[in-house]
C-alpha positions in Angstrom: 54.7 -4.0 19.3 52.8 -0.9 18.7 52.2 -2.0 15.1 50.7 -5.0 16.6 48.6 -3.4 18.8 47.6 -0.8 16.1 46.6 -3.6 13.8 44.5 -5.3 16.6 43.0 -1.8 17.2 41.9 -1.2 13.7 40.8 -4.6 13.4 38.2 -4.1 16.4 37.2 -0.8 14.8 36.6 -2.7 11.5 34.4 -5.4 13.5 32.6 -2.6 15.1 31.9 -1.5 11.9 30.6 -4.6 10.5 28.4 -4.9 13.2 26.9 -1.4 12.6 26.3 -2.3 9.1 24.8 -5.4 9.8 22.5 -3.5 12.2 21.6 -1.2 9.4 21.0 -3.7 7.1 18.4 -5.6 9.5 16.7 -2.2 10.1 16.2 -1.6 6.5 14.9 -5.0 6.1 12.3 -4.6 8.8 11.6 -1.0 7.2 11.2 -2.8 3.8 8.7 -5.3 5.4 6.6 -2.9 7.0 6.7 -0.9 3.8 5.5 -4.1 1.7 2.6 -4.6 4.4 1.3 -1.2 4.0 1.6 -1.3 0.4 -0.5 -4.5 0.2 -3.1 -2.8 2.5 -3.3 0.4 0.2 -3.5 -2.2 -2.5 -6.4 -4.1 -1.1 -8.2 -0.9 -0.1 -8.0 0.5 -3.9 -9.5 -2.8 -5.2 -12.4 -2.6 -2.4 -12.9 1.0 -3.4 -12.9 -0.1 -7.3 -15.6 -2.4 -6.6 -17.6 -0.1 -4.7 -17.3 2.4 -7.7 -18.4 0.2 -9.9 -21.5 -0.8 -8.1 -22.3 2.7 -7.5 -22.3 2.9 -11.2 -24.3 0.0 -11.8 -26.9 1.4 -9.5 -26.7 4.6 -11.3 -27.6 3.1 -14.8 -30.4 1.0 -12.8 -31.9 4.2 -11.4 -31.8 6.1 -14.6 -33.4 3.2 -16.4 -36.1 3.2 -13.6 -36.6 6.8 -14.2 -37.3 6.3 -17.9 -39.7 3.4 -17.2 -41.2 5.9 -14.9 -41.6 8.8 -17.2 -43.0 6.6 -19.7 -45.4 5.3 -17.3 -46.5 9.0 -16.4 -46.8 10.2 -19.9 -49.7 7.3 -20.3 -51.7 9.4 -17.4 -51.5 12.8 -19.2 -54.8 14.7 -18.7 
């Protein structure tokens, strides 16, 4: 009889462990989803910054061209 109670006790312990494992898996899944969401946010921010940097580069090139044109125009008025 003690063996039967021992088996039931061990079975109960095992069942409890399975429950804990399931909870850990669920927590891990939630954390994974959160990390994925944050990674997507970082990726989107990086893309936006890349576009902004490209626009700054284009603006710099345009400004350099205007400076050359201004320099040429000023040279026409040398005294």
